[in-house]
N, C-alpha and C positions, 0 to 999 in steps of 0.2 A: 659544431656538430661532430659526430663520430667518436664521442668519448666512451671509454670502456668503464670508467668509474667517475661518479660525480660526488665530490666532497662538499658538504653543505656549509661548513663553518659554524654549525649549530651543535653545541656540546651535547644536547639531549638527543638529537637525531643526526649524527655526524655524516651519514651516507644517504644519498638520494637514490631510491630504488626506481626501477622502470623508467629511466630517462637517459638520454645520450646527447641531448642538444640544449644549448642555451641561446636564446635570441636576445639581442640588444638593439635599442633604438635611442638616439639622443643621450647616450651615456648611461642608460638605465636598462636593467634586465627586464624584459617584457614577457618572456615565457621560458619555462623549463619543462622539457618533455621528450617524447620520442620523435625522431626525425620523420618517421612515416606519418605522424599526426600533424607535423609542422611543415609538410612538403611545400605547400604554396608559399609560406613565409620565407622558406629557405631559397626557393626559386627566385623570389623577388628581392632578395637581400643584395645590398651593394657589395658586400665582402663576405666571403665564406672561409672561415678558419677550420680546417679539418684536424681534429685531435688524433686521428689515426689509431684509435683504440686505447689511447693513453688516458691519464687521469686529468680532470679539470677541477680546480679548486678556487676559492676566493683568494685574491692577492693577500700576501702577508702584510700585517701592519706592525711597524716598529714602534712600540709604545714608549721607547726611551732613546730618542736620537738627539745628539748634541749638534744641532745646526747652528750656523751663524748667519751670514748673508751670502746669497748666491750659492753656487755649487763648489764651495771651498771650505776646507778645514784648516784654520790657522794652527791648531794644535799639532796636526800631522803634516802640515804644508802640502795638502793633497787637493788637487783640482779634479772636478767632475766625478767626485766619489759617489754622490747621490745617484747619478745616472748609472754607475756601476752597481749600486744596491738594487736597482730595478732588475738587473740581470741576476740578482739573487732572489728574485720573487717578491721583493718588497715594493708594494704599490702605494703605500702611505707611510709617512713618518710623523710621529707626534713629538714636538720639541719638549725636552726635559729641562728647558732653560737655556738661553743663549749665553752660557757661562764662559764660552771660549772666545767671545768677541774681544779682540785686543783693547785694553783700556776700558773694560766694561764699567759703566757708571754705577755708583752705589748710592747716589743721592736720590731723594724722593722724586724729583722731576725726571732725572735721568733714567731711573729704572722703568718708569712709566713710558717714557719716550722710546726706549729700546724695545719694549714689548709691542707697543703700537706700531712702530716702524717694521719690525720683523714680521708681524702678522700681515700687514698690508703688502709688504714686499712679496711674500710667498703666495699670497692670494693671486698674484699676477704671474708667478713664475713656477713652472712645472718641469724640473730637471728630469729628462728622460721619460717624461709622462707621469712621474710621481707627483702625488699631491702631498704637500708638506703643511702640517698644521703647526705654524710657528707662532712666536709671540707669547712665550711663557714668562709671566712676570715673576721675577725673583724677589721674594718677600724681604722687606727691610722694616725695622721697627719704626721708621718715620712715616710709613704709609698710613693714611687715615681711612675711615669708612667712606668718605666722599671720593677718595682716590679710586676705590674699587668701583664705585658708581661710574666714575669717569672712564675707567678702563673698559667696563662693560659697554658703555655707550660707544666706545671706539672699536668694539668687536673683539676685544681680548677676552678669552674664555679659559685660559690655562694659568695656573699658578704653581710655584715650587717653593718649598721651605727647606732650608738647610744650608744656605750660603750667605745669609744676611748677618748683620752686625748685632746679633742678639747676645746678651750676656749669658742667658740660659734659655733652654728650649721653650720652657713654659711662657716666656715673654712673647712668643708668637701666637698664642691662643687667639687673641683679638683679631690679628690680621687674617688668620685662617678662617675664623668665623665670618668676618666681613666678606672675604672672597667667596665663600660658599653662599652667603645670603644674596650675592649679586650674580650667582649662576656660574662661577668659575669652578672648574674641576681642579682640585688641589692634590698634588703629589708631594710627599715628604721624602727627603733623603733618609736612608736607614742604614744601620750598621756603622762600621768604622769610617773615619775621615778619608776623603779621597785626595788625590794629587791636585785637584782643582780648588782645594781649600774649603771643603764642606765641613760641617760639624759632625760629631759622632753621636748618633741617636739610637736609643734602645727602646724596648717595648713600653716602658713606663712613660717615656716622652711621647711616643706615638699615640698611645691611648689617650693621653691628655690633650694632644693637639687635634686628634680625630680628623685626619685628612681622608680624602676619598681613596687614595692609593698609597700603599707603602712601597716606595720606590726601591728597586733592586734589593729585595729581602734576602737574596742569596749573595749579596755583596756587590759593592761598587767601589773597590773590589772585595772589601772585608765583610763577611756575612753577619747577620744577626745570630746570636746563640739559639740553639734549638728550643730552649725553654721560652725565649722571647717569641719565637714563631708560634709556639703552642698558645701563648697568651693572646696573641693577635687573632688567631683562628677562633678561639673560644670566647674572647671578651670584646670583640669588635666585628664590624661588618665590612671593614676596608678590604680592597683588593690587594693581593700580594703579587709583586712583580718578580719574575725570574728573568735574568739577563745573561747573555753570553759572556760579558766582561765581568764575571763574578766567580763564585765558588760552585763548581759542578756538583760536588758531593752535597753541599747544602741545598742546592736547587732540587736535586732528586729527593732529598728528605722532605722538603717543603711540599712538593707535589704528592709524595706518598701520604704525608699527614693530611693534606687537603682531601685526597681521595678517600681516606678512611673516615674523615669527618663529613663526607658528602658536600664538600665545599669547593669542588673543582671550578665552579662558575666564578669563583673569586680569584682564580689564578690567571695572570696575563703575562705575556712574553714581550721582551724588548731586547735591544742590542747593548745599550749604554755605550755606544760608539759614535763617532771617533773619540778615542780616549787614549790612555796609556797603552791600551791593548792594540791600538792602531785603527786603521780603516779595515772593516771586515764586511765585504759585500754579502757573504753567506752567513752572517752572524745569527739572524733569526732562524733561517732554515736549519742551521747546524744545531741550534737549541731544540727546535722541534724534533729533529732526528734523534738527538740524545735522549729526549724524553720518551720518544717512541720505542727506542731500543733498550733503555735502562730503567724506566719507571713503570708503574702499573697501568699507565695510560696507553690506550691503543692509538695507532698513527692518526686516524681521522679525528680522534678526540684531541690529540696533541696539536693538530692543525687548528682546531677551534680555539685553543688557548691563545693563538697568535692572530686570530681573525675575529670571529664572532664575539668572544669574550672581551676583547679590546674594544670592539664597536659598542658593546653593551655598556661598559664602564664609562667610556668617553662620549657616548651618545652620537656615534658616527653612522652615516647612512650606507656604509659599505661593510665588508667583512663576512657577508653571508651570500650564498648562492641561492637567491630567491627573487621572485618577481617584486619589483619596486626598489631593489637595492641598486646602488651605483655599480656599474659594470667594470669592476676590477677583477681580472681573472688570471690564473696561471695554468699552463699546460705542462705536465711533468710526467716522467716515466722512470722505470728502472734504468740506471745507467748501463751503458754497454759494458759487458763483461761481468755484471753482477750475477750472483746466484739467484737473485729475485727476478720475478717476471713482471711486477707492477711497481709503481712508485711507492704504494703503501707497504708492500712486502719489503722493498729495499729499505725503507725507513725503519721497519721493525728489526732488521738485522744490522742497522747502523750505517748503511750506505747512503751517501748524499744522492738524491735523485737527480736526473738530468732534466733541466728546464728547457723546453723547446719553443715556448712562446709566452709572452706576457701581454695582457690587454689592460689598458687603463682608460677610463672614460669611454669604453666601448671601442677603442682604437687599438689594433694590433701594433705593438711598439717594436718588436723584433721577432725573428725566427732564430732559435738556437742561442742560448745564453753563452756568453764568453767566459763565465765564471764557474759553471757547473760542468760535470762530465756530460758527454753527449748522450741524448736520450735514445733508448733502444728503438722506440717508434716515434720519430720526430713529427711534429705538426707540420702541416703544409697550408699555404694560403692559396686556396683553389680559385678565388676570385678577388 
Protein backbone atom coordinates (compact mmCIF):
# COMPACT_ATOMS: atom_id res chain seq x y z
CA UNK A 1 0.00 0.00 0.00
CA UNK A 2 0.98 3.67 -0.15
CA UNK A 3 2.41 3.64 -3.67
CA UNK A 4 2.74 6.93 -5.50
CA UNK A 5 3.01 5.22 -8.90
CA UNK A 6 2.15 1.71 -10.07
CA UNK A 7 4.03 0.37 -13.09
CA UNK A 8 2.07 -2.41 -14.78
CA UNK A 9 4.68 -4.27 -16.82
CA UNK A 10 2.21 -4.09 -19.72
CA UNK A 11 3.82 -2.36 -22.71
CA UNK A 12 0.49 -1.15 -24.09
CA UNK A 13 -0.65 0.34 -20.76
CA UNK A 14 2.54 0.82 -18.72
CA UNK A 15 1.04 2.82 -15.83
CA UNK A 16 -1.90 1.92 -13.60
CA UNK A 17 -4.09 4.91 -12.85
CA UNK A 18 -6.15 5.51 -9.74
CA UNK A 19 -4.49 2.85 -7.60
CA UNK A 20 -1.98 2.82 -4.75
CA UNK A 21 -2.33 -0.64 -3.25
CA UNK A 22 -1.55 -4.22 -4.25
CA UNK A 23 -2.99 -7.13 -2.27
CA UNK A 24 -1.39 -10.59 -2.33
CA UNK A 25 -2.46 -13.97 -0.96
CA UNK A 26 -0.77 -17.35 -1.35
CA UNK A 27 1.84 -15.82 -3.65
CA UNK A 28 -0.72 -14.36 -6.07
CA UNK A 29 -1.88 -10.77 -6.64
CA UNK A 30 -5.53 -10.66 -5.58
CA UNK A 31 -6.38 -6.98 -5.94
CA UNK A 32 -5.01 -3.71 -7.33
CA UNK A 33 -6.80 -0.55 -6.27
CA UNK A 34 -7.14 2.32 -3.83
CA UNK A 35 -6.38 1.78 -0.15
CA UNK A 36 -9.65 3.45 0.81
CA UNK A 37 -11.55 0.81 -1.16
CA UNK A 38 -9.47 -2.05 0.25
CA UNK A 39 -9.41 -0.91 3.88
CA UNK A 40 -10.97 -4.09 5.30
CA UNK A 41 -8.52 -6.33 3.42
CA UNK A 42 -5.56 -4.23 4.55
CA UNK A 43 -6.75 -4.33 8.16
CA UNK A 44 -6.89 -8.12 8.11
CA UNK A 45 -3.58 -8.65 6.26
CA UNK A 46 -0.82 -10.59 8.00
CA UNK A 47 1.84 -8.17 6.74
CA UNK A 48 1.64 -4.60 5.42
CA UNK A 49 4.46 -3.15 3.31
CA UNK A 50 4.15 0.62 3.03
CA UNK A 51 5.70 2.01 -0.16
CA UNK A 52 5.78 5.52 1.38
CA UNK A 53 4.68 7.22 -1.84
CA UNK A 54 7.35 5.55 -3.99
CA UNK A 55 6.92 3.41 -7.13
CA UNK A 56 5.81 -0.22 -7.15
CA UNK A 57 6.55 -2.35 -10.22
CA UNK A 58 6.70 -6.02 -11.22
CA UNK A 59 9.99 -7.70 -10.38
CA UNK A 60 12.55 -7.71 -13.19
CA UNK A 61 13.03 -10.95 -15.11
CA UNK A 62 16.54 -11.72 -16.35
CA UNK A 63 15.87 -13.46 -19.66
CA UNK A 64 19.52 -14.49 -20.14
CA UNK A 65 21.21 -15.79 -17.01
CA UNK A 66 24.10 -18.25 -16.96
CA UNK A 67 23.26 -20.34 -13.92
CA UNK A 68 24.94 -23.64 -13.06
CA UNK A 69 23.99 -25.48 -9.83
CA UNK A 70 23.32 -23.71 -6.57
CA UNK A 71 24.08 -20.03 -6.03
CA UNK A 72 27.58 -20.28 -7.48
CA UNK A 73 29.29 -19.09 -10.66
CA UNK A 74 32.31 -21.23 -11.61
CA UNK A 75 33.15 -18.72 -14.34
CA UNK A 76 33.68 -15.91 -11.84
CA UNK A 77 34.18 -18.05 -8.71
CA UNK A 78 31.34 -16.12 -7.09
CA UNK A 79 29.16 -17.43 -4.27
CA UNK A 80 25.63 -16.19 -3.46
CA UNK A 81 25.54 -13.99 -6.57
CA UNK A 82 21.89 -14.80 -7.38
CA UNK A 83 20.83 -13.59 -3.94
CA UNK A 84 22.70 -10.37 -4.78
CA UNK A 85 20.75 -10.09 -8.05
CA UNK A 86 17.53 -10.01 -6.03
CA UNK A 87 18.94 -6.84 -4.46
CA UNK A 88 19.09 -5.52 -8.03
CA UNK A 89 15.35 -6.02 -8.44
CA UNK A 90 15.62 -9.35 -10.34
CA UNK A 91 12.96 -11.70 -9.04
CA UNK A 92 13.30 -14.37 -11.78
CA UNK A 93 16.08 -15.64 -13.99
CA UNK A 94 15.70 -17.71 -17.14
CA UNK A 95 18.65 -19.96 -17.88
CA UNK A 96 20.34 -19.37 -21.22
CA UNK A 97 22.01 -22.75 -20.93
CA UNK A 98 24.15 -24.21 -18.17
CA UNK A 99 27.21 -23.62 -20.35
CA UNK A 100 29.50 -22.79 -17.43
CA UNK A 101 29.11 -26.13 -15.64
CA UNK A 102 32.68 -27.49 -15.31
CA UNK A 103 33.17 -30.47 -17.61
CA UNK A 104 29.82 -29.82 -19.30
CA UNK A 105 28.73 -33.02 -21.10
CA UNK A 106 28.36 -32.94 -24.88
CA UNK A 107 27.04 -36.45 -25.55
CA UNK A 108 23.39 -37.17 -26.22
CA UNK A 109 22.52 -38.59 -22.80
CA UNK A 110 24.72 -36.14 -20.95
CA UNK A 111 23.14 -32.99 -22.36
CA UNK A 112 19.70 -34.34 -21.51
CA UNK A 113 20.75 -35.32 -18.00
CA UNK A 114 22.25 -31.90 -17.35
CA UNK A 115 19.05 -30.12 -18.38
CA UNK A 116 16.80 -32.45 -16.40
CA UNK A 117 18.94 -32.19 -13.25
CA UNK A 118 19.28 -28.39 -13.42
CA UNK A 119 15.54 -27.91 -13.86
CA UNK A 120 14.70 -30.21 -10.97
CA UNK A 121 17.34 -28.67 -8.70
CA UNK A 122 16.11 -25.11 -9.08
CA UNK A 123 12.48 -26.16 -8.75
CA UNK A 124 13.40 -26.79 -5.12
CA UNK A 125 15.89 -23.99 -4.56
CA UNK A 126 15.11 -20.27 -4.46
CA UNK A 127 18.24 -18.19 -3.73
CA UNK A 128 17.23 -15.02 -1.94
CA UNK A 129 13.63 -15.76 -2.88
CA UNK A 130 14.39 -15.67 -6.62
CA UNK A 131 12.72 -18.19 -8.91
CA UNK A 132 15.19 -19.67 -11.40
CA UNK A 133 13.85 -21.31 -14.56
CA UNK A 134 16.80 -23.63 -15.17
CA UNK A 135 17.46 -26.68 -17.31
CA UNK A 136 18.04 -25.21 -20.76
CA UNK A 137 19.06 -28.08 -23.03
CA UNK A 138 22.04 -27.15 -25.19
CA UNK A 139 21.30 -28.55 -28.63
CA UNK A 140 23.62 -31.11 -30.15
CA UNK A 141 23.33 -32.87 -33.54
CA UNK A 142 22.95 -36.25 -31.82
CA UNK A 143 19.58 -35.35 -30.27
CA UNK A 144 16.57 -37.08 -31.84
CA UNK A 145 12.86 -36.28 -31.96
CA UNK A 146 12.27 -38.83 -29.19
CA UNK A 147 14.87 -37.09 -27.03
CA UNK A 148 12.76 -33.92 -27.07
CA UNK A 149 9.67 -35.91 -26.16
CA UNK A 150 11.67 -37.36 -23.24
CA UNK A 151 12.88 -33.91 -22.16
CA UNK A 152 9.34 -32.52 -22.26
CA UNK A 153 8.08 -35.42 -20.13
CA UNK A 154 10.78 -34.54 -17.60
CA UNK A 155 9.60 -30.92 -17.44
CA UNK A 156 12.37 -29.36 -19.54
CA UNK A 157 10.92 -26.46 -21.56
CA UNK A 158 13.97 -24.41 -22.57
CA UNK A 159 16.45 -25.01 -25.40
CA UNK A 160 19.49 -23.14 -26.70
CA UNK A 161 21.26 -23.37 -30.07
CA UNK A 162 24.77 -22.13 -30.71
CA UNK A 163 27.11 -24.27 -28.60
CA UNK A 164 26.72 -27.71 -30.18
CA UNK A 165 29.04 -29.66 -32.47
CA UNK A 166 27.34 -28.66 -35.69
CA UNK A 167 29.45 -28.27 -38.82
CA UNK A 168 27.18 -25.51 -40.04
CA UNK A 169 24.23 -23.66 -38.51
CA UNK A 170 21.63 -25.10 -40.88
CA UNK A 171 22.35 -28.56 -39.52
CA UNK A 172 20.40 -27.53 -36.42
CA UNK A 173 17.08 -26.98 -38.19
CA UNK A 174 15.70 -30.39 -37.25
CA UNK A 175 16.61 -30.13 -33.55
CA UNK A 176 15.01 -26.68 -33.28
CA UNK A 177 11.87 -27.87 -35.07
CA UNK A 178 11.58 -30.92 -32.80
CA UNK A 179 12.13 -28.79 -29.71
CA UNK A 180 9.36 -26.39 -30.77
CA UNK A 181 7.01 -29.26 -31.59
CA UNK A 182 7.39 -30.51 -28.02
CA UNK A 183 6.69 -27.12 -26.46
CA UNK A 184 10.24 -25.95 -25.69
CA UNK A 185 11.03 -22.25 -25.99
CA UNK A 186 14.12 -21.99 -28.19
CA UNK A 187 16.76 -19.27 -28.02
CA UNK A 188 19.60 -18.94 -30.52
CA UNK A 189 22.98 -17.40 -29.93
CA UNK A 190 23.41 -14.43 -32.27
CA UNK A 191 26.29 -12.26 -33.40
CA UNK A 192 29.96 -13.10 -33.00
CA UNK A 193 31.46 -16.00 -31.09
CA UNK A 194 31.69 -15.75 -27.29
CA UNK A 195 34.45 -16.69 -24.88
CA UNK A 196 32.35 -19.70 -23.83
CA UNK A 197 32.84 -21.28 -27.26
CA UNK A 198 29.65 -20.43 -29.14
CA UNK A 199 29.23 -20.25 -32.90
CA UNK A 200 29.05 -17.01 -34.89
CA UNK A 201 25.50 -16.66 -36.25
CA UNK A 202 24.09 -14.06 -38.65
CA UNK A 203 20.60 -13.16 -39.88
CA UNK A 204 20.65 -15.72 -42.69
CA UNK A 205 21.29 -18.48 -40.16
CA UNK A 206 18.71 -17.24 -37.70
CA UNK A 207 15.99 -16.89 -40.33
CA UNK A 208 16.58 -20.47 -41.43
CA UNK A 209 16.71 -21.82 -37.88
CA UNK A 210 13.61 -19.84 -36.82
CA UNK A 211 13.94 -19.85 -33.01
CA UNK A 212 11.53 -18.09 -30.70
CA UNK A 213 14.25 -15.74 -29.44
CA UNK A 214 17.30 -14.16 -31.05
CA UNK A 215 19.61 -14.16 -28.03
CA UNK A 216 21.63 -11.02 -27.28
CA UNK A 217 20.99 -9.35 -30.65
CA UNK A 218 23.16 -6.47 -29.42
CA UNK A 219 26.06 -8.78 -28.73
CA UNK A 220 27.21 -11.50 -26.49
CA UNK A 221 29.47 -9.55 -26.65
CA UNK A 222 29.71 -8.87 -30.43
CA UNK A 223 26.47 -7.54 -31.94
CA UNK A 224 24.66 -8.39 -35.13
CA UNK A 225 25.19 -5.86 -37.95
CA UNK A 226 22.39 -3.31 -38.27
CA UNK A 227 21.33 -4.75 -41.63
CA UNK A 228 20.88 -8.17 -40.00
CA UNK A 229 18.70 -6.66 -37.27
CA UNK A 230 16.56 -4.99 -39.93
CA UNK A 231 16.07 -8.34 -41.66
CA UNK A 232 15.05 -10.04 -38.43
CA UNK A 233 12.53 -7.29 -37.68
CA UNK A 234 10.97 -7.38 -41.13
CA UNK A 235 11.32 -11.05 -42.14
CA UNK A 236 10.61 -12.87 -38.86
CA UNK A 237 8.49 -12.76 -35.75
CA UNK A 238 11.19 -13.80 -33.29
CA UNK A 239 11.88 -11.80 -30.15
CA UNK A 240 15.10 -9.77 -30.11
CA UNK A 241 17.00 -9.75 -26.84
CA UNK A 242 18.99 -6.79 -25.50
CA UNK A 243 21.60 -7.60 -22.84
CA UNK A 244 23.86 -5.60 -20.56
CA UNK A 245 26.89 -7.73 -21.50
CA UNK A 246 26.71 -6.46 -25.05
CA UNK A 247 27.07 -3.42 -27.27
CA UNK A 248 25.19 -0.40 -25.88
CA UNK A 249 25.15 1.48 -29.16
CA UNK A 250 23.74 -1.55 -30.98
CA UNK A 251 21.14 -2.08 -28.26
CA UNK A 252 19.89 1.48 -28.56
CA UNK A 253 19.73 1.14 -32.35
CA UNK A 254 17.73 -2.10 -32.09
CA UNK A 255 15.20 -0.53 -29.74
CA UNK A 256 14.90 2.54 -31.98
CA UNK A 257 14.29 0.37 -35.04
CA UNK A 258 11.74 -1.73 -33.17
CA UNK A 259 9.91 1.38 -31.97
CA UNK A 260 9.76 2.77 -35.51
CA UNK A 261 8.47 -0.57 -36.79
CA UNK A 262 5.83 -0.86 -34.05
CA UNK A 263 7.60 -3.99 -32.83
CA UNK A 264 8.56 -3.11 -29.24
CA UNK A 265 6.54 -6.09 -28.02
CA UNK A 266 9.30 -8.26 -29.53
CA UNK A 267 12.09 -6.66 -27.46
CA UNK A 268 13.15 -8.42 -24.27
CA UNK A 269 15.93 -7.62 -21.80
CA UNK A 270 18.47 -9.86 -20.09
CA UNK A 271 21.86 -9.64 -18.43
CA UNK A 272 23.95 -12.38 -20.15
CA UNK A 273 25.83 -12.75 -16.88
CA UNK A 274 27.82 -14.06 -15.12
CA UNK A 275 30.20 -13.92 -18.05
CA UNK A 276 33.45 -12.24 -18.94
CA UNK A 277 31.67 -9.06 -17.85
CA UNK A 278 31.56 -10.50 -14.36
CA UNK A 279 28.79 -10.72 -11.79
CA UNK A 280 26.45 -7.73 -12.23
CA UNK A 281 23.58 -7.51 -9.71
CA UNK A 282 22.29 -4.33 -11.38
CA UNK A 283 22.69 -5.61 -14.95
CA UNK A 284 19.01 -5.68 -15.91
CA UNK A 285 18.18 -2.52 -13.97
CA UNK A 286 21.08 -0.71 -15.63
CA UNK A 287 19.89 -1.75 -19.09
CA UNK A 288 16.37 -0.53 -18.32
CA UNK A 289 17.76 2.79 -17.11
CA UNK A 290 19.96 3.17 -20.21
CA UNK A 291 16.99 2.53 -22.49
CA UNK A 292 14.90 5.00 -20.47
CA UNK A 293 17.51 7.74 -20.74
CA UNK A 294 18.92 7.19 -24.22
CA UNK A 295 16.25 5.54 -26.40
CA UNK A 296 12.78 6.68 -27.54
CA UNK A 297 11.20 4.39 -24.93
CA UNK A 298 9.65 5.91 -21.80
CA UNK A 299 10.77 4.51 -18.41
CA UNK A 300 7.56 2.58 -17.67
CA UNK A 301 7.72 1.07 -21.17
CA UNK A 302 11.38 0.17 -20.68
CA UNK A 303 10.39 -1.63 -17.47
CA UNK A 304 7.87 -3.66 -19.49
CA UNK A 305 10.67 -4.85 -21.81
CA UNK A 306 12.24 -6.58 -18.79
CA UNK A 307 8.99 -7.83 -17.23
CA UNK A 308 5.76 -8.25 -19.20
CA UNK A 309 7.47 -8.73 -22.56
CA UNK A 310 9.66 -11.48 -21.13
CA UNK A 311 6.65 -13.11 -19.49
CA UNK A 312 4.78 -13.07 -22.80
CA UNK A 313 7.61 -14.63 -24.83
CA UNK A 314 8.42 -17.36 -22.28
CA UNK A 315 4.85 -17.90 -21.06
CA UNK A 316 5.50 -16.97 -17.44
CA UNK A 317 2.78 -16.20 -14.85
CA UNK A 318 4.66 -13.16 -13.52
CA UNK A 319 6.01 -9.90 -14.95
CA UNK A 320 2.79 -7.92 -14.70
CA UNK A 321 1.12 -6.07 -11.89
CA UNK A 322 -2.41 -7.45 -12.24
CA UNK A 323 -4.83 -9.77 -10.50
CA UNK A 324 -3.88 -13.41 -10.96
CA UNK A 325 -0.18 -12.79 -11.60
CA UNK A 326 2.42 -14.21 -9.25
CA UNK A 327 3.32 -11.66 -6.59
CA UNK A 328 6.87 -10.59 -7.50
CA UNK A 329 7.20 -6.86 -6.81
CA UNK A 330 9.84 -4.16 -6.42
CA UNK A 331 9.51 -0.89 -4.49
CA UNK A 332 11.82 1.81 -5.85
CA UNK A 333 12.26 5.56 -5.75
CA UNK A 334 14.57 8.33 -6.86
CA UNK A 335 17.96 7.87 -5.21
CA UNK A 336 18.95 10.30 -2.50
CA UNK A 337 20.60 13.36 -3.99
CA UNK A 338 19.11 12.91 -7.46
CA UNK A 339 17.65 15.85 -9.37
CA UNK A 340 14.61 13.60 -9.90
CA UNK A 341 11.74 13.18 -7.46
CA UNK A 342 10.45 9.75 -8.55
CA UNK A 343 11.95 6.49 -9.75
CA UNK A 344 10.70 6.99 -13.32
CA UNK A 345 12.07 10.53 -13.45
CA UNK A 346 15.42 9.25 -12.18
CA UNK A 347 15.51 6.60 -14.89
CA UNK A 348 14.71 9.18 -17.56
CA UNK A 349 17.84 11.17 -16.65
CA UNK A 350 20.01 8.07 -16.30
CA UNK A 351 20.09 7.73 -12.51
CA UNK A 352 19.86 4.25 -10.99
CA UNK A 353 16.80 4.30 -8.71
CA UNK A 354 17.00 3.19 -5.11
CA UNK A 355 15.32 -0.13 -4.36
CA UNK A 356 13.86 -0.21 -0.86
CA UNK A 357 12.01 -3.54 -0.94
CA UNK A 358 11.62 -6.69 -3.03
CA UNK A 359 8.70 -9.10 -2.72
CA UNK A 360 8.73 -12.59 -4.26
CA UNK A 361 5.96 -15.15 -3.96
CA UNK A 362 4.12 -12.53 -1.88
CA UNK A 363 6.87 -12.47 0.78
CA UNK A 364 8.95 -9.33 1.54
CA UNK A 365 12.59 -10.44 1.16
CA UNK A 366 14.41 -7.34 2.43
CA UNK A 367 14.14 -3.63 3.17
CA UNK A 368 16.83 -1.49 1.47
CA UNK A 369 18.90 -2.98 -1.32
CA UNK A 370 22.58 -3.37 -0.56
CA UNK A 371 23.40 -2.78 -4.24
CA UNK A 372 21.48 0.36 -5.21
CA UNK A 373 21.66 3.88 -3.80
CA UNK A 374 19.34 4.61 -0.92
CA UNK A 375 15.75 5.48 -1.84
CA UNK A 376 14.55 8.99 -1.09
CA UNK A 377 11.33 7.55 0.36
CA UNK A 378 12.17 4.09 1.73
CA UNK A 379 9.50 1.45 2.18
CA UNK A 380 8.60 0.31 5.66
CA UNK A 381 7.15 -2.93 6.95
CA UNK A 382 4.29 -1.69 9.12
CA UNK A 383 3.17 -5.16 10.18
